[in-house]
N, C-alpha and C positions, 0 to 999 in steps of 0.2 A: 465543590472544592476546586479552586484553581490557584496555582502558585508554584513556587520553586521547591523541589524535592531533591534530596541527595540520591543520585543514582550512580553507584560505583564511584563515589567520591567526586562527582561532577554535579554542580547545581543545574537541575533540569526542570523545564517548565512542564507541568502536568495539569491536565484538567479532567476532573471526574464529575460528570453531571448527575451521578447518583441514579435513583430510580429502582424499581423493584424487579426489573427484567434481568435476563441473563446478561453477563458482561460482554461488551463488544468493544474491541480496541481498534480505533482508527489510526492508520499509518499513512502520513502525508507523503507527497512526492518530493523529488529532489528539487532544491532551491525554493521549496514551498514551505508551508507551516500548517499547524493543526487547524487554524481558523478556516483554511480553504475547504476542508472537509466538514468541519463542525457547522459552518454556515450554509452548506449545500445539502449533501445527503444526510449529514448528522441530524438535521432538523426533523426529518421524517422518521429516522431510525430511533430517535430519542423517545418517541411515544411508546416504543415496545421494548427497548433494551437499556441497560445501564451503559451509557457511552463514556468511554475513557479515551483520551488522546494525549499525546506528548510531542514536544518539539525535539527532534534529534539534535545532537551536537552540531553547532554551526547553523542552525535553522531557527526561525521564529524568535522566541524569547530566550532560547538556550544559547549560551556563549559557545564560541568555537574553541578548539584546542590547536596546538601546533601540528598534530598528527594529520596525515592524509586521510581521505575518506575511503573506507572499505566496507563492503556489505557485511562481512563477518563481524566487524565491530558494531555495526548498526543492529545486527541480529542479537548480539550479546546484550546490548543496551536495552533492546525490546524485551528480552527474557527477564532482565532485572525489573523492568516496569511491571511485567506480568506477575512476577513473584512478590514484589513489594507493595504494589498498589492494587492490583486486581485480585491476587491471592486465590484464584480459581481458574479452571480452564475457560478460555474466552473465544468468542468468534473474532477472527481477524479480518478486517476490511482494509486492504492496502492499495494505494494508487501509485503506479509507475515504480519508483524506487521502493515505496512502501510495500508494493506487492512482492517485489524481489525479497525484501526483508521477511515478509510473511512466509514465503516458501522456505527460506533458510531456517526460520524459527521452527516451522513444522518438522523439518528434517532433524534439527538438533534436539528439540524438546517437544515431541508430539504430545506429551502428557499435559502441556499447557494450552493446547489448541483444540477447539471444538470444530467449527466449520470455518471455511475461508472464502473470501471474495477477493480476487486479484484483478485489478482494473488496469488495462493498458500495460501489461507486465511481460517482460522478456526474462527468460531464465538463462540465456546465453547472449553474449554480445552480438552474435550473428543474427539475432532476431530483430535488431534495430535497423530501420531503413536509414540510408544516408541523407542527411539534410545539412544545410548550411547553418551553423550556430552563430548567427549574426547578433552581436550584443545590442544593435540598434533596433532589432525587431520589437514590436509592441509587447510581446509576451515577456521578453527579458527585461524590458523597461518596467513592466508591472512587477516582476519578481524583485527588481532592485528597489522599487518604491515600498513594497511590503516589507522587505528586509530592513530598510532604513527606519521604518516606523516601529520595529520591534526589537532589533538586535541590540544586546548590551555592548557589543563590540563597536557599534557606530557604523554609519553608512559607508565609510571609507573601506571597511573590511570586506564589503560585498565582492569586490574584484577577486580577492583571495579565495573566498568561498566558491565563487563561480568557477575559478580555475580548477579547484579540487573536484568540483562536481563534474566538470567536463572530462577531467582525467579519469574519474571513476567510471563513467559510462562508456569510455573508449577502451577500457581494459577489463571490465567486469560486467556481469557475473560470468562464470564459466561452468554452470551446472550442466548436466547431461540428462537426456530423456530417461536413462536408466536410473539416475538418482531421483528424478521426479516421480518415477513409478513407485518409490518407497513411501510416498505420502498417501496414507490411507483415509484421511479425513475427506468428507465431501468438499469439493472446491468448485466455485463458479468462476469461470474465466470470462471476463467482459472486456470489450474494446470497441473503439469506433471503427467505422468502415473506411476511414481515411486516417488511420492511426500511425504513429511512429513505429509501433511494433507491427511487423508484417503479418498479414493474415495467415500465410502458411506456418509461420512460427507459432502464432497463437493456437492454431489447430494442432500443431505437434505437442504443445503443452497440454491441451485438452485430451488428446489421445494418449499421452503418457500417464495421465492421472487415472488411477483405478476407479475413482468415484468422481469424475469430472462432469461439469456441464458447461455449455458454451453459449454466449450471447454476443452477437455482433449488432451494434446499434447503428442504424442508418443515419446518414447526415451528420456524423460527429467525427471528432479528431481525438488526439491524445488528451485533449482537455475535456473528455467525456463527463466527469463529475461536475464540472463547472457549466458545461453547455446544456446538459439534459439531466439535472439532478433528480427530477420527479420520475423520469423514465427509468433511471438507474435504480432508484429506491424501489420502484414497482417490480423490478427484477430481483432485487436483493431480499426483500421481505418474504415472499413465498418460498424462496430457496432456503432461507434460514429456518422458516417455520415447518418445512417439510419433514415428516417423520419417516425415515427410511428412504430407500432408492425411489426415483421417480416411477410412477405407474402410468404407462402409456399404452395406447391401443395396438401399436404395431412395432414393438421393440426389435431392434436389430443389434446394435452395439450392446444393449443391456439385456438381450435375450438370455434366458437361463439355459445353459448347456448341460 
C-alpha cells in the first residue's frame, strides 16, 4: 500500500510494504524523504520485516503547512502513524532528524516502540559540528531536485522548507542525558567516522542509554545510509534479531554487578 492517508487532519504520504515480519517504521532525515531509506537500507530490511515509511509534513509527497518545524510536532505525527497504520509496537529506524524523532517518540509513548536504531543522531544542538550550510553544495542541490520531483507544493516552495529546516537544527533538540536515560528499549547508535554529529556526543548518547549499543562506520559521513547501505543493514539485522542483552566474552559496561 502506498498513498495519501489522513494523519491528524493532514494528507500524509504513507507507504506500507506489508510482509509477515514484525513492523519496522523508517524515519527519514531532514530535507529528505522516505524513498531515501526505502531504496537503500529498506531493501535489505524488507526481507525480514514489515516496512512502513511516511513523509513528514513539508517533505517528499506530503505538503507543507504554515507552521514552523519542531521535533515535538514531528514526534506527535509519528505517534499517529504508529497508532493508525502500524497498530502495534514497532522497531524504529531513524536517520538524522528521523533519529531525533525516534528518541522523542520513545520518551512520549514507549508502549509503541520495540527496538530503535538511530543513525547520525544528536539529542541536543550541542552535538552537531559546525559546518557551512552552502545552498550550492551538491548535497543541497540533490535535496532540491528530489523535493521538486515529489512535493505537491511545487519546486518554488523548497526555499521555504530549507529555511525552516535550518532554523530547526540551529535551535533544537534540547534533550538531556538524564532524559535519554529513561529510554529502556534496546537502541543501536550508528554514525559515520566523519559525521556531522560529533563522536563525543554520539558516545554520550550511547552511555546515557541503559540498553545501548554503538557502531562507528569507517570511511563514512552523515550520509551513512546512502554511502554504505549494505554495511548498515548488516549491523541493524543482528541487533534487531538479538534476544536479550548482548552476550560477550569480557563484559565491562554490561557486567552484572
